[in-house]
C-alpha positions in Angstrom: -0.1 0.0 -0.2 1.1 3.4 -1.1 2.2 5.7 2.0 -0.3 8.6 0.9 -2.8 5.7 1.6 -1.9 4.5 4.6 -1.7 8.4 5.8 -5.4 8.7 4.8 -6.5 5.7 6.4 -4.8 6.6 9.5 -6.2 10.2 9.8 -9.6 8.6 8.6 -9.4 6.3 11.8 -8.5 9.2 13.9 -11.4 11.1 12.7 -13.9 8.5 13.2 -12.7 8.1 17.0 -13.1 11.6 17.2 -16.8 11.7 15.6 -18.4 8.7 17.3 -16.3 7.9 20.6 -15.6 10.1 23.9 -12.4 11.9 24.3 -10.6 8.8 26.2 -12.3 6.3 23.6 -13.9 4.7 26.8 -17.5 5.4 25.5 -19.4 5.4 22.2 -21.4 8.3 21.8 -25.2 8.0 21.4 -27.2 10.1 19.2 -30.4 11.6 20.2 -32.4 9.8 17.7 -30.8 6.4 18.9 -31.7 7.0 22.5 -35.0 7.3 21.9 -34.9 3.5 20.5 -34.0 2.8 24.3 -38.0 2.0 25.2 -38.7 0.0 22.3 -35.7 -2.3 23.3 -36.6 -2.2 26.8 -39.9 -4.1 25.5 -37.8 -6.3 23.1 -35.7 -7.6 26.5 -39.3 -7.8 28.4 -40.4 -10.3 25.7 -37.2 -11.9 26.0 -37.6 -12.8 29.9 -41.2 -14.0 29.2 -42.1 -13.3 32.8 -43.1 -9.6 34.2 -41.8 -10.6 37.7 -38.6 -11.4 36.2 -38.3 -7.9 34.4 -39.1 -6.3 37.8 -36.3 -8.0 39.3 -34.1 -7.0 36.3 -35.0 -3.2 36.7 -34.3 -3.7 40.3 -31.1 -4.4 39.9 -30.4 -1.6 37.2 -30.1 0.6 40.5 -26.8 -0.8 41.1 -25.3 -0.1 37.7 -22.3 1.9 37.2 -21.4 3.6 33.9 -20.1 0.4 32.8 -23.2 -1.5 33.2 -21.7 -3.5 35.8 -23.6 -4.1 39.0 -21.5 -3.0 42.2 -22.6 -1.8 45.6 -21.2 0.6 48.2 -19.6 -0.6 51.2 -17.7 1.6 53.9 -17.4 4.6 51.0 -15.6 1.8 48.7 -17.3 0.1 45.5 -17.2 -3.5 45.3 -18.8 -5.8 42.6 -21.8 -7.5 43.5 -21.5 -11.1 43.3 -24.3 -14.1 43.2 -24.8 -14.2 46.8 -25.2 -10.3 46.9 -28.0 -10.4 44.1 -29.5 -13.5 45.9 -29.8 -11.3 49.2 -31.3 -8.0 47.6 -33.6 -9.6 45.4 -35.3 -12.1 48.5 -35.1 -8.6 50.8 -36.7 -6.5 48.3 -39.4 -9.2 46.9 -39.9 -11.5 49.5 -39.0 -14.4 46.8 -37.2 -17.7 47.7 -33.6 -18.2 46.7 -35.1 -21.0 44.1 -37.0 -18.1 42.2 -33.9 -16.0 42.3 -31.5 -19.0 40.6 -34.4 -19.5 37.8 -34.3 -15.6 37.3 -30.8 -15.2 36.9 -30.7 -18.7 34.6 -33.2 -17.0 32.3 -31.3 -13.7 32.3 -28.1 -15.7 31.3 -30.0 -17.9 28.5 -31.5 -14.6 26.9 -28.2 -12.7 27.3 -29.5 -9.6 29.5 -27.3 -10.3 32.3 -24.0 -12.3 31.9 -21.1 -13.1 34.4 -17.7 -12.7 33.8 -14.6 -13.4 35.5 -12.3 -10.5 37.0 -8.8 -10.7 37.9 -9.2 -12.1 41.3 -9.8 -15.8 40.8 -12.8 -15.6 43.4 -14.2 -12.8 41.9 -16.7 -12.2 39.3 -18.6 -9.2 37.5 -22.0 -9.3 36.5 -22.9 -6.8 33.2 -26.3 -6.2 32.1 -27.4 -5.8 28.5 -27.7 -2.1 27.4 -31.2 -2.9 25.4 -32.4 -3.6 28.9 -31.2 -0.7 30.7 -28.2 1.5 29.9 -26.8 3.4 33.0 -24.6 5.6 30.3 -27.8 7.0 29.0 -26.0 9.3 26.4 -22.8 7.1 26.2 -22.3 3.5 25.7 -19.3 2.0 27.2 -17.3 0.5 24.3 -16.7 -2.9 26.0 -20.2 -4.0 26.0 -19.5 -4.5 22.4 -17.7 -7.7 23.2 -20.5 -9.2 25.1 -23.6 -7.8 23.4 -22.5 -7.0 19.9 -25.9 -8.4 18.1 -28.2 -6.6 20.5 -25.8 -3.2 20.3 -26.7 -3.4 16.4 -30.2 -2.7 17.1 -29.4 0.4 19.5 -27.2 2.6 17.4 -26.8 3.4 13.6 -25.7 0.4 11.6 -22.8 2.6 10.1 -21.7 3.9 13.5 -22.3 0.5 14.7 -19.8 -0.8 12.0 -17.1 1.9 12.7 -17.0 1.7 16.4 -16.6 -2.2 16.1 -13.9 -1.7 13.7 -12.0 0.9 16.1 -12.7 -1.6 18.9 -11.1 -4.5 17.4 -8.1 -2.2 17.1 -7.7 -0.5 19.8 -8.6 -3.5 22.2 -7.0 -6.3 20.0 -10.5 -8.3 20.2 -10.4 -9.6 16.7 -10.7 -13.3 17.7 -13.2 -12.6 20.6 -16.1 -10.8 18.4 -18.0 -13.4 16.5 -20.0 -10.5 14.2 -19.6 -9.3 10.5 -19.7 -5.7 10.2 -22.2 -4.0 8.0 -19.3 -2.9 5.4 -18.1 -6.7 5.6 -21.5 -7.9 4.7 -21.9 -5.5 1.9 -18.7 -6.2 0.4 -19.6 -10.0 0.5 -23.2 -9.5 -0.7 -21.9 -7.3 -3.5 -19.0 -9.8 -4.4 -21.9 -12.9 -4.6 -24.2 -10.4 -6.8 -21.3 -9.7 -9.1 -20.7 -13.5 -9.8 -24.6 -14.1 -9.8 -24.5 -16.3 -6.8 -26.7 -17.2 -4.2 -26.5 -16.1 -0.6 -28.6 -16.0 2.7 -30.2 -12.7 3.6 -32.4 -11.6 6.5 -35.7 -11.1 4.9 -35.9 -14.5 2.9 -39.3 -16.5 3.6 -38.4 -19.9 5.3 -40.6 -21.5 3.1 -41.2 -20.9 -0.6 -43.8 -18.0 -0.8 -46.1 -17.4 -3.7 -46.7 -14.0 -4.6 -48.0 -12.2 -7.5 -45.8 -10.3 -9.9 -47.0 -7.3 -8.8 -46.5 -8.1 -5.0 -43.2 -9.4 -5.5 -42.1 -6.3 -7.4 -43.4 -4.4 -4.4 -41.5 -6.4 -2.0 -38.1 -6.1 -3.7 -38.6 -2.1 -4.0 -39.3 -1.6 -0.4 -36.7 -3.6 1.3 -34.2 -4.8 -1.5 -31.3 -2.7 -1.1 -31.1 -2.6 2.8 -31.6 -6.4 3.0 -29.9 -7.7 -0.2 -27.4 -5.2 -0.3 -26.6 -4.9 3.3 -26.7 -1.1 3.5 -28.3 1.2 6.2 -31.0 3.9 5.5 -30.8 7.7 5.6 -26.9 7.4 6.7 -24.0 8.4 4.6 -21.3 5.6 3.6 -18.7 4.9 1.1 -20.3 4.4 -2.7 -19.9 0.6 -3.7 -19.5 1.6 -7.5 -16.1 3.6 -7.1 -13.1 4.7 -4.7 -15.1 6.9 -2.3 -13.0 8.5 0.7 -15.9 11.2 1.8 -19.0 8.8 2.2 -20.9 10.1 -0.9 -23.6 7.5 -1.0 -26.8 6.9 0.7 -29.9 4.8 0.8 -33.4 6.8 0.8 -37.0 5.4 1.4 -39.4 7.3 -0.4 -43.0 6.1 -1.2 -42.4 2.5 -0.1 -39.5 2.3 -2.5 -35.7 2.5 -1.7 -33.3 4.3 -3.8 -29.5 4.6 -3.9 -27.8 7.6 -4.3 -24.4 9.2 -4.9 -23.3 12.7 -5.0 -20.4 12.0 -7.6 -21.5 13.3 -11.0 -19.8 10.5 -12.9 -21.3 7.7 -10.9 -23.5 5.3 -12.6 -26.1 6.8 -10.1 -25.1 10.2 -10.2 -26.5 13.1 -11.8 -26.9 11.5 -15.1 -29.1 8.4 -13.6 -30.8 10.3 -10.6 -30.7 7.2 -8.3 -30.9 3.5 -8.7 -33.4 1.2 -7.6 -33.0 -2.3 -6.5 -33.5 -3.7 -10.0 -30.9 -1.1 -11.5 -28.6 -2.0 -9.0 -28.9 -5.6 -9.4 -28.4 -5.3 -13.3 -25.4 -2.7 -13.0 -23.3 -5.1 -10.5 -24.1 -8.1 -12.9 -23.1 -6.2 -15.9 -26.3 -6.5 -17.6 -26.2 -3.9 -20.1 -29.6 -5.0 -22.4 -32.3 -2.8 -21.3 -34.8 -5.7 -22.4 -33.2 -8.2 -19.8 -32.1 -6.3 -16.9 -35.2 -5.8 -15.2 -36.2 -9.5 -15.8 -33.4 -11.1 -14.8 -33.1 -8.9 -11.8 -36.5 -10.2 -10.8 -35.5 -13.7 -11.4 -32.6 -13.6 -9.0 -34.2 -11.5 -6.1 -36.9 -14.2 -6.2 -34.1 -16.7 -5.7 -32.9 -14.9 -2.9 -36.0 -14.0 -1.1 -37.3 -17.8 -1.9 -40.5 -16.2 -3.9 -42.2 -18.1 -6.6 -44.0 -15.7 -8.8 -47.5 -16.6 -9.9 -48.0 -16.8 -13.6 -50.3 -13.6 -14.9 -50.1 -11.9 -18.0 -48.1 -9.3 -16.9 -45.3 -11.7 -15.9 -45.5 -13.5 -19.2 -45.2 -10.4 -21.0 -42.1 -9.3 -18.9 -40.4 -12.5 -19.0 -37.6 -12.7 -21.3 -38.7 -15.5 -24.1 -36.7 -18.6 -24.2 -37.0 -21.8 -26.1 -38.1 -23.7 -23.1 -41.4 -21.7 -23.1 -44.7 -23.5 -23.1 -45.9 -25.2 -26.2 -46.7 -22.5 -28.7 -50.2 -21.9 -29.8 -51.1 -22.3 -33.6 -50.2 -19.2 -34.5 -48.1 -18.5 -37.7 -46.2 -15.6 -38.5 -48.1 -13.0 -40.6 -51.2 -15.1 -39.9 -54.2 -13.0 -38.7 -55.8 -15.7 -37.0 -55.3 -17.1 -33.7 -56.8 -20.8 -33.3 -59.0 -21.2 -30.4 -57.7 -24.9 -29.6 -57.7 -27.4 -26.6 -59.3 -25.5 -23.9 -61.5 -23.4 -26.4 -64.8 -22.9 -25.2 -67.7 -23.4 -27.4 -69.9 -20.6 -29.0 -72.8 -21.1 -26.6 -70.8 -20.7 -23.5 -69.3 -17.4 -25.1 -72.7 -16.1 -25.6 -73.9 -16.6 -22.1 -70.9 -14.4 -21.1 -71.6 -11.8 -23.6 -74.9 -11.5 -22.5 -73.9 -10.9 -18.9 -71.5 -8.2 -20.5 -74.2 -6.6 -22.6 -76.4 -6.0 -19.4 -73.4 -3.9 -18.1 -74.5 -0.8 -20.2 -78.2 -1.1 -19.1 -77.0 -1.0 -15.6 -74.8 2.0 -16.1 -77.7 3.8 -18.2 -79.9 3.0 -15.0 -77.5 4.5 -12.5 -77.7 7.8 -14.3 -81.0 7.5 -15.2 -82.7 5.5 -12.6 -86.3 5.8 -14.1 -86.0 5.4 -17.6 -86.1 1.4 -17.7 -87.5 1.4 -21.4 -84.5 3.6 -23.0 -82.0 1.1 -20.9 -83.7 -2.1 -22.7 -83.1 -0.5 -26.0 -79.6 0.1 -25.0 -79.2 -3.4 -24.2 -80.7 -4.3 -27.6 -78.4 -1.6 -29.2 -75.4 -4.2 -28.7 -77.1 -6.8 -30.8 -77.9 -4.2 -33.4 -73.9 -3.4 -33.5 -72.9 -6.9 -33.8 -74.7 -7.4 -37.1 -72.2 -4.6 -38.6 -69.0 -6.0 -38.3 -65.9 -7.6 -40.1 -63.6 -10.1 -39.5 -61.7 -8.3 -36.8 -65.0 -7.4 -34.7 -64.7 -3.6 -36.4 -67.8 -1.7 -36.7 -68.7 -1.7 -40.7 -71.4 -0.2 -43.0 -72.9 -3.2 -44.0 -73.3 -1.9 -47.5 -70.2 -0.4 -48.2 -68.1 -2.9 -46.0 -65.8 -0.1 -45.0 -65.2 1.1 -41.4 -67.5 3.3 -39.7 -65.0 6.3 -39.0 -65.5 8.8 -36.2 -67.9 9.6 -33.3 -70.0 11.3 -36.3 -70.3 8.3 -38.2 -71.1 5.9 -35.2 -73.9 8.6 -34.1 -75.4 8.2 -37.7 -75.3 4.5 -37.6 -77.5 4.7 -34.5 -79.6 7.2 -35.5 -80.6 5.4 -38.5 -80.8 2.1 -36.6 -84.2 0.4 -36.0 -84.4 2.3 -32.7 -84.2 5.8 -34.2 -82.1 7.2 -31.4 -81.6 11.1 -31.0 -78.3 12.3 -31.4 -78.0 12.7 -27.5 -79.1 9.1 -26.7 -76.7 8.0 -29.5 -73.9 9.9 -28.1 -74.7 8.8 -24.3 -75.0 5.0 -25.9 -71.3 5.2 -27.2 -69.9 6.8 -24.0 -71.6 4.1 -22.0 -70.4 1.2 -24.4 -66.9 2.4 -23.9 -67.2 2.7 -20.2 -68.1 -0.6 -19.7 -65.7 -2.2 -22.3 -68.3 -3.1 -25.2 -66.9 -0.8 -27.5 -63.2 0.0 -28.1 -62.2 3.3 -29.6 -59.2 3.0 -31.6 -58.2 6.8 -32.5 -59.3 10.3 -31.7 -63.0 10.9 -31.9 -62.7 12.4 -35.5 -61.2 9.7 -36.8 -61.7 6.7 -34.6 -62.7 3.2 -35.6 -64.7 0.9 -33.2 -64.0 -2.6 -32.4 -66.9 -4.9 -30.5 -65.4 -7.0 -27.4 -65.3 -10.3 -29.0 -66.9 -11.8 -25.4 -70.1 -10.8 -27.2 -69.9 -12.1 -30.2 -66.6 -13.3 -32.3 -68.6 -12.7 -35.5 -68.7 -16.1 -37.4 -65.1 -17.1 -36.5 -66.4 -19.6 -34.0 -63.3 -21.3 -33.5 -60.6 -18.3 -34.0 -59.7 -15.1 -33.3 -58.4 -12.0 -35.0 -55.0 -10.7 -33.7 -56.4 -7.4 -33.8 -59.2 -8.4 -31.5 -56.6 -10.5 -29.2 -54.4 -7.2 -28.8 -57.1 -4.9 -28.0 -59.2 -6.9 -25.4 -56.1 -8.7 -24.0 -57.4 -10.7 -20.6 -60.9 -10.8 -21.5 -60.3 -12.8 -24.4 -59.1 -15.5 -21.6 -62.8 -16.6 -21.7 -62.6 -17.9 -25.4 -59.5 -20.0 -24.5 -59.3 -21.0 -21.3 -56.3 -19.9 -19.1 -53.5 -22.3 -20.2 -54.1 -21.9 -24.1 -54.6 -18.2 -23.5 -51.1 -18.2 -21.9 -49.3 -20.0 -24.6 -51.2 -17.1 -27.4 -49.4 -14.5 -25.1 -46.1 -16.2 -25.5 -46.5 -16.9 -28.9 -47.5 -13.6 -30.0 -44.6 -12.2 -28.1 -41.9 -14.2 -29.7 -43.2 -14.3 -33.1 -45.2 -11.4 -34.0 -45.2 -9.0 -31.6 -43.5 -5.2 -32.5 -42.9 -3.3 -29.7 -46.2 -1.1 -29.8 -47.8 -4.3 -30.0 -46.4 -5.7 -26.9 -47.0 -2.2 -25.2 -50.5 -2.3 -26.2 -51.0 -6.1 -25.3 -49.7 -5.3 -21.5 -52.0 -2.1 -21.6 -54.9 -4.4 -21.6 -54.0 -7.3 -19.2 -54.0 -7.4 -15.5 
């Protein structure tokens, strides 16, 4: 290591001592924010004792703590360390309990690492030390040697980054490397980052013990909310050295906003600096794994995180469309390149079933009209019948056409004229109302702006005369609703088939908008 680097390390070490320790370095400074944690941690200690009386005994003994959290008493103006017999005597005197009860209490306190006994210099003398999460006599300071005995609990007491620095300083100053069985935050982060870069699995605290089935959306939400702190091993709202470059000034920070964690770095040319405006967990995984392809990085990051968390993502239309297509995909449906027809095969439902489901959809428009016009049931019935009228004016892609010219009905004016001239002779106002309600209930789809729009009828009502086939246009437009024509498995296969063989980027975006 270069001499300048050694000097910088030394200076940084000295600066950290001044920042986090008292002047004599015997005590760790506790911030006001961390002091507030004390009451919550005391509750944790209470739960571990699992006996309210034992908690009372522990708090009673807290009056004998010195600032090092050791049990001491005064005798002839001289402090001495409380021995077991002293503790037994005081608890019997204070609570009127038996010696056996005291023995049981001490056994539980020791087992839960809330009150431990350590040997002193003298062979016959011991010292009892209380876990600071139960009670910390130092209040705004924490005696540094407590790190040796209660490392894992102190990690909950102070800021993770401060904890890490203090642990390192303690190891150096007190030569306790071998006595501390604890990985620091930075070491954990470095280990995790290396595993991610190599695409390897490792254990994380937030992983489910048994495989958990989650929807694609729920899984994504989970990873966004907890991924950076749990997977990467970085603290929230605390400055630290950026993991993407050499950083001596703690330029990086993780912030949680709207239940989403993002990683930021102040360095302008960092991968998450000014240009990128921060990274979410998916961007981080992709950057660390060296994935450059924009289409692949999100999907591969989702797959990697699912394995880490022991999550199985349920198949949905969205998850299918977000999967990177591979040759191992399910059997393709009978969908051929440049073919405008999708076969309804295997689980395809008969036309009678489609018609029944169509009648349910048609009734929506009636209900919608009655909601706005509760007394006008006659007109509502006309509106329901109008849908049947429209289905007689369709081409093979379910677009509304003029029966005579066979050309598409174009624009809101064309649709209005068609309804006004129908056997029901609607007024222009009622015709416009019908079109609005039909679009709202997903009976009609408007393709384009009002002036130049074409209108398509939902195939659940009627699939023209293609009883065992469906046009790709209709499939793209009504997305998940076409499941009723296929059955779930066949529908998924067709989604995958279209994605792999025929889908332009615009088509895929369109299909994604229509599925749930």
